[in-house]
PyMOL Python script that loads the backbone (N, CA, C, O; Angstrom):
from pymol import cmd

cmd.read_pdbstr("""\
ATOM      1  N   UNK A   1       4.173  82.337 158.131  1.00  0.00           N
ATOM      2  CA  UNK A   1       4.872  84.029 158.319  1.00  0.00           C
ATOM      3  C   UNK A   1       3.370  84.693 158.392  1.00  0.00           C
ATOM      4  O   UNK A   1       2.231  84.578 157.939  1.00  0.00           O
ATOM      5  N   UNK A   2       3.974  85.273 159.056  1.00  0.00           N
ATOM      6  CA  UNK A   2       2.322  86.639 159.092  1.00  0.00           C
ATOM      7  C   UNK A   2       2.831  87.651 158.611  1.00  0.00           C
ATOM      8  O   UNK A   2       4.023  87.621 158.304  1.00  0.00           O
ATOM      9  N   UNK A   3       1.833  89.155 158.361  1.00  0.00           N
ATOM     10  CA  UNK A   3       2.059  90.327 157.750  1.00  0.00           C
ATOM     11  C   UNK A   3       3.055  90.972 158.969  1.00  0.00           C
ATOM     12  O   UNK A   3       4.029  91.617 158.581  1.00  0.00           O
ATOM     13  N   UNK A   4       2.897  90.859 160.034  1.00  0.00           N
ATOM     14  CA  UNK A   4       3.795  91.524 161.272  1.00  0.00           C
ATOM     15  C   UNK A   4       5.436  91.417 160.533  1.00  0.00           C
ATOM     16  O   UNK A   4       6.138  92.391 160.263  1.00  0.00           O
ATOM     17  N   UNK A   5       5.678  90.435 160.380  1.00  0.00           N
ATOM     18  CA  UNK A   5       7.307  89.912 160.067  1.00  0.00           C
ATOM     19  C   UNK A   5       7.709  90.847 158.831  1.00  0.00           C
ATOM     20  O   UNK A   5       8.675  91.567 158.577  1.00  0.00           O
ATOM     21  N   UNK A   6       6.504  90.498 158.172  1.00  0.00           N
ATOM     22  CA  UNK A   6       6.857  91.413 156.822  1.00  0.00           C
ATOM     23  C   UNK A   6       7.021  93.122 156.957  1.00  0.00           C
ATOM     24  O   UNK A   6       7.733  93.733 156.160  1.00  0.00           O
ATOM     25  N   UNK A   7       6.546  93.567 157.664  1.00  0.00           N
ATOM     26  CA  UNK A   7       6.483  94.870 157.446  1.00  0.00           C
ATOM     27  C   UNK A   7       7.894  94.861 158.825  1.00  0.00           C
ATOM     28  O   UNK A   7       8.580  95.883 158.845  1.00  0.00           O
ATOM     29  N   UNK A   8       8.119  94.146 159.497  1.00  0.00           N
ATOM     30  CA  UNK A   8       9.299  94.755 160.301  1.00  0.00           C
ATOM     31  C   UNK A   8      11.208  93.849 159.504  1.00  0.00           C
ATOM     32  O   UNK A   8      12.292  93.669 160.059  1.00  0.00           O
ATOM     33  N   UNK A   9      10.637  93.481 157.827  1.00  0.00           N
ATOM     34  CA  UNK A   9      11.684  93.142 157.360  1.00  0.00           C
ATOM     35  C   UNK A   9      11.984  94.450 155.936  1.00  0.00           C
ATOM     36  O   UNK A   9      11.359  95.447 155.574  1.00  0.00           O
ATOM     37  N   UNK A  10      13.023  93.893 155.551  1.00  0.00           N
ATOM     38  CA  UNK A  10      13.268  95.243 154.064  1.00  0.00           C
ATOM     39  C   UNK A  10      13.057  94.375 153.268  1.00  0.00           C
ATOM     40  O   UNK A  10      13.565  93.297 153.576  1.00  0.00           O
ATOM     41  N   UNK A  11      12.432  94.403 152.230  1.00  0.00           N
ATOM     42  CA  UNK A  11      12.209  93.475 151.540  1.00  0.00           C
ATOM     43  C   UNK A  11      13.694  93.472 150.547  1.00  0.00           C
ATOM     44  O   UNK A  11      14.278  94.538 150.354  1.00  0.00           O
ATOM     45  N   UNK A  12      14.138  92.362 150.046  1.00  0.00           N
ATOM     46  CA  UNK A  12      15.238  91.814 149.554  1.00  0.00           C
ATOM     47  C   UNK A  12      15.582  91.554 147.758  1.00  0.00           C
ATOM     48  O   UNK A  12      16.694  91.340 147.274  1.00  0.00           O
ATOM     49  N   UNK A  13      14.547  91.632 147.172  1.00  0.00           N
ATOM     50  CA  UNK A  13      14.152  91.883 145.737  1.00  0.00           C
ATOM     51  C   UNK A  13      13.123  92.759 145.233  1.00  0.00           C
ATOM     52  O   UNK A  13      12.265  93.198 146.000  1.00  0.00           O
ATOM     53  N   UNK A  14      13.137  93.042 144.041  1.00  0.00           N
ATOM     54  CA  UNK A  14      12.028  94.435 143.289  1.00  0.00           C
ATOM     55  C   UNK A  14      11.437  93.268 142.589  1.00  0.00           C
ATOM     56  O   UNK A  14      12.099  92.274 142.292  1.00  0.00           O
ATOM     57  N   UNK A  15       9.978  93.437 142.293  1.00  0.00           N
ATOM     58  CA  UNK A  15       9.196  92.662 141.227  1.00  0.00           C
ATOM     59  C   UNK A  15       8.936  93.732 140.335  1.00  0.00           C
ATOM     60  O   UNK A  15       8.577  94.836 140.745  1.00  0.00           O
ATOM     61  N   UNK A  16       9.182  93.324 138.522  1.00  0.00           N
ATOM     62  CA  UNK A  16       9.197  94.416 137.931  1.00  0.00           C
ATOM     63  C   UNK A  16       8.382  93.862 136.564  1.00  0.00           C
ATOM     64  O   UNK A  16       8.781  92.824 136.036  1.00  0.00           O
ATOM     65  N   UNK A  17       7.594  94.358 136.185  1.00  0.00           N
ATOM     66  CA  UNK A  17       6.932  93.997 134.765  1.00  0.00           C
ATOM     67  C   UNK A  17       7.687  94.767 133.773  1.00  0.00           C
ATOM     68  O   UNK A  17       7.966  95.962 133.867  1.00  0.00           O
ATOM     69  N   UNK A  18       8.007  93.935 132.768  1.00  0.00           N
ATOM     70  CA  UNK A  18       8.990  94.743 131.661  1.00  0.00           C
ATOM     71  C   UNK A  18       8.091  94.200 130.333  1.00  0.00           C
ATOM     72  O   UNK A  18       7.880  93.016 130.071  1.00  0.00           O
ATOM     73  N   UNK A  19       7.661  95.264 129.634  1.00  0.00           N
ATOM     74  CA  UNK A  19       7.268  95.272 128.519  1.00  0.00           C
ATOM     75  C   UNK A  19       8.171  96.014 127.174  1.00  0.00           C
ATOM     76  O   UNK A  19       9.076  96.846 127.228  1.00  0.00           O
ATOM     77  N   UNK A  20       7.784  95.614 126.454  1.00  0.00           N
ATOM     78  CA  UNK A  20       8.384  95.996 124.733  1.00  0.00           C
ATOM     79  C   UNK A  20       9.955  95.360 125.017  1.00  0.00           C
ATOM     80  O   UNK A  20      10.295  95.120 126.175  1.00  0.00           O
ATOM     81  N   UNK A  21      10.720  95.151 124.067  1.00  0.00           N
ATOM     82  CA  UNK A  21      11.967  94.738 123.811  1.00  0.00           C
ATOM     83  C   UNK A  21      13.063  96.042 123.711  1.00  0.00           C
ATOM     84  O   UNK A  21      12.708  97.220 123.674  1.00  0.00           O
ATOM     85  N   UNK A  22      14.201  95.659 123.683  1.00  0.00           N
ATOM     86  CA  UNK A  22      15.431  96.619 123.551  1.00  0.00           C
ATOM     87  C   UNK A  22      15.301  97.273 122.632  1.00  0.00           C
ATOM     88  O   UNK A  22      14.579  96.681 121.829  1.00  0.00           O
ATOM     89  N   UNK A  23      15.791  98.763 122.070  1.00  0.00           N
ATOM     90  CA  UNK A  23      16.241  99.597 123.640  1.00  0.00           C
ATOM     91  C   UNK A  23      14.770 100.022 124.104  1.00  0.00           C
ATOM     92  O   UNK A  23      14.769 100.797 125.060  1.00  0.00           O
ATOM     93  N   UNK A  24      13.642  99.693 123.650  1.00  0.00           N
ATOM     94  CA  UNK A  24      12.432 100.469 123.998  1.00  0.00           C
ATOM     95  C   UNK A  24      12.048  99.632 124.964  1.00  0.00           C
ATOM     96  O   UNK A  24      10.834  99.623 124.757  1.00  0.00           O
ATOM     97  N   UNK A  25      12.210  98.982 125.797  1.00  0.00           N
ATOM     98  CA  UNK A  25      11.608  98.222 127.125  1.00  0.00           C
ATOM     99  C   UNK A  25      11.433  99.298 127.957  1.00  0.00           C
ATOM    100  O   UNK A  25      12.098 100.334 127.942  1.00  0.00           O
ATOM    101  N   UNK A  26      10.277  98.952 128.878  1.00  0.00           N
ATOM    102  CA  UNK A  26       9.667  99.727 129.830  1.00  0.00           C
ATOM    103  C   UNK A  26       9.657  99.111 131.272  1.00  0.00           C
ATOM    104  O   UNK A  26       8.634  98.475 131.526  1.00  0.00           O
ATOM    105  N   UNK A  27      10.342  99.160 131.994  1.00  0.00           N
ATOM    106  CA  UNK A  27      10.550  98.502 133.364  1.00  0.00           C
ATOM    107  C   UNK A  27       9.195  99.585 134.405  1.00  0.00           C
ATOM    108  O   UNK A  27       9.114 100.805 134.547  1.00  0.00           O
ATOM    109  N   UNK A  28       8.230  98.325 135.006  1.00  0.00           N
ATOM    110  CA  UNK A  28       7.540  99.581 136.113  1.00  0.00           C
ATOM    111  C   UNK A  28       7.275  98.300 136.645  1.00  0.00           C
ATOM    112  O   UNK A  28       6.799  97.223 136.287  1.00  0.00           O
ATOM    113  N   UNK A  29       8.004  99.098 138.118  1.00  0.00           N
ATOM    114  CA  UNK A  29       8.164  97.937 139.445  1.00  0.00           C
ATOM    115  C   UNK A  29       6.457  97.997 140.009  1.00  0.00           C
ATOM    116  O   UNK A  29       5.718  98.979 140.073  1.00  0.00           O
ATOM    117  N   UNK A  30       6.167  96.491 140.390  1.00  0.00           N
ATOM    118  CA  UNK A  30       4.842  96.505 140.519  1.00  0.00           C
ATOM    119  C   UNK A  30       4.894  95.613 141.842  1.00  0.00           C
ATOM    120  O   UNK A  30       3.891  94.953 142.114  1.00  0.00           O
ATOM    121  N   UNK A  31       5.919  95.561 142.612  1.00  0.00           N
ATOM    122  CA  UNK A  31       6.024  94.761 143.784  1.00  0.00           C
ATOM    123  C   UNK A  31       7.429  94.490 144.581  1.00  0.00           C
ATOM    124  O   UNK A  31       8.436  95.058 144.160  1.00  0.00           O
ATOM    125  N   UNK A  32       7.506  93.728 145.600  1.00  0.00           N
ATOM    126  CA  UNK A  32       8.665  93.613 146.044  1.00  0.00           C
ATOM    127  C   UNK A  32       8.495  92.045 146.643  1.00  0.00           C
ATOM    128  O   UNK A  32       7.413  91.475 146.784  1.00  0.00           O
ATOM    129  N   UNK A  33       9.869  91.464 146.972  1.00  0.00           N
ATOM    130  CA  UNK A  33       9.695  90.061 147.428  1.00  0.00           C
ATOM    131  C   UNK A  33      10.652  90.182 148.796  1.00  0.00           C
ATOM    132  O   UNK A  33      11.322  91.206 148.933  1.00  0.00           O
ATOM    133  N   UNK A  34      10.700  89.283 149.658  1.00  0.00           N
ATOM    134  CA  UNK A  34      11.273  89.229 150.803  1.00  0.00           C
ATOM    135  C   UNK A  34      11.652  87.684 150.855  1.00  0.00           C
ATOM    136  O   UNK A  34      10.964  86.720 150.518  1.00  0.00           O
ATOM    137  N   UNK A  35      13.483  87.740 151.590  1.00  0.00           N
ATOM    138  CA  UNK A  35      13.812  86.144 151.629  1.00  0.00           C
ATOM    139  C   UNK A  35      13.619  85.439 152.685  1.00  0.00           C
ATOM    140  O   UNK A  35      14.160  85.941 153.670  1.00  0.00           O
ATOM    141  N   UNK A  36      12.877  84.146 152.951  1.00  0.00           N
ATOM    142  CA  UNK A  36      12.145  83.668 153.903  1.00  0.00           C
ATOM    143  C   UNK A  36      13.503  82.390 154.478  1.00  0.00           C
ATOM    144  O   UNK A  36      14.181  81.614 153.805  1.00  0.00           O
ATOM    145  N   UNK A  37      13.477  82.557 155.471  1.00  0.00           N
ATOM    146  CA  UNK A  37      14.424  81.320 156.266  1.00  0.00           C
ATOM    147  C   UNK A  37      15.246  80.222 155.545  1.00  0.00           C
ATOM    148  O   UNK A  37      16.421  79.860 155.591  1.00  0.00           O
ATOM    149  N   UNK A  38      14.025  79.801 154.787  1.00  0.00           N
ATOM    150  CA  UNK A  38      14.361  78.603 153.889  1.00  0.00           C
ATOM    151  C   UNK A  38      15.077  79.012 152.460  1.00  0.00           C
ATOM    152  O   UNK A  38      15.430  78.121 151.687  1.00  0.00           O
ATOM    153  N   UNK A  39      15.269  80.372 152.155  1.00  0.00           N
ATOM    154  CA  UNK A  39      15.874  80.676 151.303  1.00  0.00           C
ATOM    155  C   UNK A  39      14.416  80.870 149.758  1.00  0.00           C
ATOM    156  O   UNK A  39      14.660  81.172 148.590  1.00  0.00           O
ATOM    157  N   UNK A  40      13.253  80.615 150.273  1.00  0.00           N
ATOM    158  CA  UNK A  40      12.225  80.950 149.300  1.00  0.00           C
ATOM    159  C   UNK A  40      12.129  82.426 149.118  1.00  0.00           C
ATOM    160  O   UNK A  40      12.975  83.151 149.640  1.00  0.00           O
ATOM    161  N   UNK A  41      11.246  82.867 148.479  1.00  0.00           N
ATOM    162  CA  UNK A  41      10.425  84.337 148.223  1.00  0.00           C
ATOM    163  C   UNK A  41       9.596  84.360 148.703  1.00  0.00           C
ATOM    164  O   UNK A  41       9.021  83.273 148.649  1.00  0.00           O
ATOM    165  N   UNK A  42       8.786  85.533 149.574  1.00  0.00           N
ATOM    166  CA  UNK A  42       7.477  85.598 149.713  1.00  0.00           C
ATOM    167  C   UNK A  42       6.945  87.092 148.971  1.00  0.00           C
ATOM    168  O   UNK A  42       7.098  88.224 149.430  1.00  0.00           O
ATOM    169  N   UNK A  43       6.355  86.744 147.831  1.00  0.00           N
ATOM    170  CA  UNK A  43       6.283  88.092 147.056  1.00  0.00           C
ATOM    171  C   UNK A  43       5.038  88.875 147.502  1.00  0.00           C
ATOM    172  O   UNK A  43       4.046  88.376 148.031  1.00  0.00           O
ATOM    173  N   UNK A  44       5.258  90.362 147.172  1.00  0.00           N
ATOM    174  CA  UNK A  44       3.879  91.358 147.476  1.00  0.00           C
ATOM    175  C   UNK A  44       3.895  91.903 146.310  1.00  0.00           C
ATOM    176  O   UNK A  44       4.841  92.437 145.730  1.00  0.00           O
ATOM    177  N   UNK A  45       2.722  91.744 145.944  1.00  0.00           N
ATOM    178  CA  UNK A  45       2.343  92.730 144.446  1.00  0.00           C
ATOM    179  C   UNK A  45       1.547  93.991 144.843  1.00  0.00           C
ATOM    180  O   UNK A  45       0.552  93.957 145.568  1.00  0.00           O
ATOM    181  N   UNK A  46       1.922  94.777 144.461  1.00  0.00           N
ATOM    182  CA  UNK A  46       0.933  96.273 143.943  1.00  0.00           C
ATOM    183  C   UNK A  46       0.306  96.282 142.715  1.00  0.00           C
ATOM    184  O   UNK A  46      -0.623  97.085 142.629  1.00  0.00           O
ATOM    185  N   UNK A  47       0.519  95.705 141.873  1.00  0.00           N
ATOM    186  CA  UNK A  47      -0.248  95.520 140.393  1.00  0.00           C
ATOM    187  C   UNK A  47       0.124  94.244 140.132  1.00  0.00           C
ATOM    188  O   UNK A  47       1.229  93.866 140.520  1.00  0.00           O
ATOM    189  N   UNK A  48      -0.778  93.328 139.398  1.00  0.00           N
ATOM    190  CA  UNK A  48      -0.533  92.038 138.823  1.00  0.00           C
ATOM    191  C   UNK A  48      -0.731  92.381 137.415  1.00  0.00           C
ATOM    192  O   UNK A  48      -1.809  92.769 136.964  1.00  0.00           O
ATOM    193  N   UNK A  49       0.630  92.186 136.548  1.00  0.00           N
ATOM    194  CA  UNK A  49       0.427  92.259 135.226  1.00  0.00           C
ATOM    195  C   UNK A  49      -0.132  91.193 134.491  1.00  0.00           C
ATOM    196  O   UNK A  49      -0.139  90.021 134.867  1.00  0.00           O
ATOM    197  N   UNK A  50      -0.668  91.687 133.279  1.00  0.00           N
ATOM    198  CA  UNK A  50      -1.559  90.785 132.175  1.00  0.00           C
ATOM    199  C   UNK A  50      -0.753  90.746 130.636  1.00  0.00           C
ATOM    200  O   UNK A  50      -1.210  90.186 129.640  1.00  0.00           O
ATOM    201  N   UNK A  51       0.240  91.305 130.690  1.00  0.00           N
ATOM    202  CA  UNK A  51       1.248  91.247 129.473  1.00  0.00           C
ATOM    203  C   UNK A  51       2.728  91.720 129.700  1.00  0.00           C
ATOM    204  O   UNK A  51       2.863  92.308 130.773  1.00  0.00           O
ATOM    205  N   UNK A  52       3.474  91.644 129.209  1.00  0.00           N
ATOM    206  CA  UNK A  52       4.897  91.752 129.496  1.00  0.00           C
ATOM    207  C   UNK A  52       5.742  90.319 129.969  1.00  0.00           C
ATOM    208  O   UNK A  52       5.250  89.191 129.980  1.00  0.00           O
ATOM    209  N   UNK A  53       6.838  90.606 130.270  1.00  0.00           N
ATOM    210  CA  UNK A  53       7.263  89.679 131.359  1.00  0.00           C
ATOM    211  C   UNK A  53       7.387  90.398 132.828  1.00  0.00           C
ATOM    212  O   UNK A  53       7.439  91.610 133.036  1.00  0.00           O
ATOM    213  N   UNK A  54       7.427  89.108 134.003  1.00  0.00           N
ATOM    214  CA  UNK A  54       7.386  89.606 134.897  1.00  0.00           C
ATOM    215  C   UNK A  54       9.207  89.362 135.624  1.00  0.00           C
ATOM    216  O   UNK A  54       9.568  88.201 135.430  1.00  0.00           O
ATOM    217  N   UNK A  55       9.896  89.909 136.093  1.00  0.00           N
ATOM    218  CA  UNK A  55      11.176  89.650 136.633  1.00  0.00           C
ATOM    219  C   UNK A  55      10.992  90.046 137.850  1.00  0.00           C
ATOM    220  O   UNK A  55      10.147  90.887 138.157  1.00  0.00           O
ATOM    221  N   UNK A  56      12.175  89.174 139.085  1.00  0.00           N
ATOM    222  CA  UNK A  56      12.394  89.087 140.104  1.00  0.00           C
ATOM    223  C   UNK A  56      13.553  89.712 140.232  1.00  0.00           C
ATOM    224  O   UNK A  56      14.294  88.951 139.610  1.00  0.00           O
ATOM    225  N   UNK A  57      14.463  90.907 140.761  1.00  0.00           N
ATOM    226  CA  UNK A  57      15.801  91.133 140.621  1.00  0.00           C
ATOM    227  C   UNK A  57      15.917  91.577 142.076  1.00  0.00           C
ATOM    228  O   UNK A  57      15.100  92.221 142.734  1.00  0.00           O
ATOM    229  N   UNK A  58      17.357  90.996 142.515  1.00  0.00           N
ATOM    230  CA  UNK A  58      17.774  91.546 144.207  1.00  0.00           C
ATOM    231  C   UNK A  58      17.863  92.974 143.755  1.00  0.00           C
ATOM    232  O   UNK A  58      17.935  93.511 142.650  1.00  0.00           O
ATOM    233  N   UNK A  59      17.826  93.506 145.293  1.00  0.00           N
ATOM    234  CA  UNK A  59      17.612  95.364 144.978  1.00  0.00           C
ATOM    235  C   UNK A  59      18.984  95.756 144.902  1.00  0.00           C
ATOM    236  O   UNK A  59      19.048  96.962 144.665  1.00  0.00           O
ATOM    237  N   UNK A  60      19.995  95.274 144.997  1.00  0.00           N
ATOM    238  CA  UNK A  60      21.124  95.508 145.072  1.00  0.00           C
ATOM    239  C   UNK A  60      21.466  95.577 143.652  1.00  0.00           C
ATOM    240  O   UNK A  60      22.393  96.271 143.234  1.00  0.00           O
ATOM    241  N   UNK A  61      20.735  94.873 142.930  1.00  0.00           N
ATOM    242  CA  UNK A  61      21.152  94.405 141.616  1.00  0.00           C
ATOM    243  C   UNK A  61      20.153  95.405 140.478  1.00  0.00           C
ATOM    244  O   UNK A  61      20.227  95.258 139.258  1.00  0.00           O
ATOM    245  N   UNK A  62      19.420  96.215 141.022  1.00  0.00           N
ATOM    246  CA  UNK A  62      17.930  96.753 140.232  1.00  0.00           C
ATOM    247  C   UNK A  62      19.023  97.739 139.172  1.00  0.00           C
ATOM    248  O   UNK A  62      18.995  97.726 137.942  1.00  0.00           O
ATOM    249  N   UNK A  63      19.906  98.520 140.001  1.00  0.00           N
ATOM    250  CA  UNK A  63      20.380  99.397 139.078  1.00  0.00           C
ATOM    251  C   UNK A  63      21.358  98.881 138.028  1.00  0.00           C
ATOM    252  O   UNK A  63      21.777  99.827 137.360  1.00  0.00           O
ATOM    253  N   UNK A  64      21.967  97.482 137.578  1.00  0.00           N
ATOM    254  CA  UNK A  64      22.593  97.192 136.745  1.00  0.00           C
ATOM    255  C   UNK A  64      21.584  96.550 135.550  1.00  0.00           C
ATOM    256  O   UNK A  64      20.391  96.259 135.628  1.00  0.00           O
ATOM    257  N   UNK A  65      22.303  96.467 134.679  1.00  0.00           N
ATOM    258  CA  UNK A  65      21.999  95.887 133.688  1.00  0.00           C
ATOM    259  C   UNK A  65      20.734  95.040 133.553  1.00  0.00           C
ATOM    260  O   UNK A  65      20.669  93.822 133.719  1.00  0.00           O
ATOM    261  N   UNK A  66      19.845  95.782 133.262  1.00  0.00           N
ATOM    262  CA  UNK A  66      18.409  95.242 132.990  1.00  0.00           C
ATOM    263  C   UNK A  66      18.343  94.757 131.248  1.00  0.00           C
ATOM    264  O   UNK A  66      18.683  95.435 130.278  1.00  0.00           O
ATOM    265  N   UNK A  67      17.893  93.625 131.267  1.00  0.00           N
ATOM    266  CA  UNK A  67      17.492  93.047 129.868  1.00  0.00           C
ATOM    267  C   UNK A  67      16.226  93.583 129.410  1.00  0.00           C
ATOM    268  O   UNK A  67      15.764  93.231 128.324  1.00  0.00           O
TER     269      UNK A  67
END
""", "prot")
cmd.dss("prot")
cmd.show_as("cartoon", "prot")
cmd.util.cbc("prot")
cmd.orient("prot")
């Protein structure tokens, strides 16, 4: 896959860095993911976290119950 294909497609997942624990957890979007034909994901990061957890969530599920 090349970068041109990613530019022409919409991302299917958002990548989040989660720091802290409920109820004070902080979610910061750090990238997106694209679903490939074989079902795998290509990740595109804007930042690389060094602490916390990294979560990948389907974009339509973003607004629903974050852990």
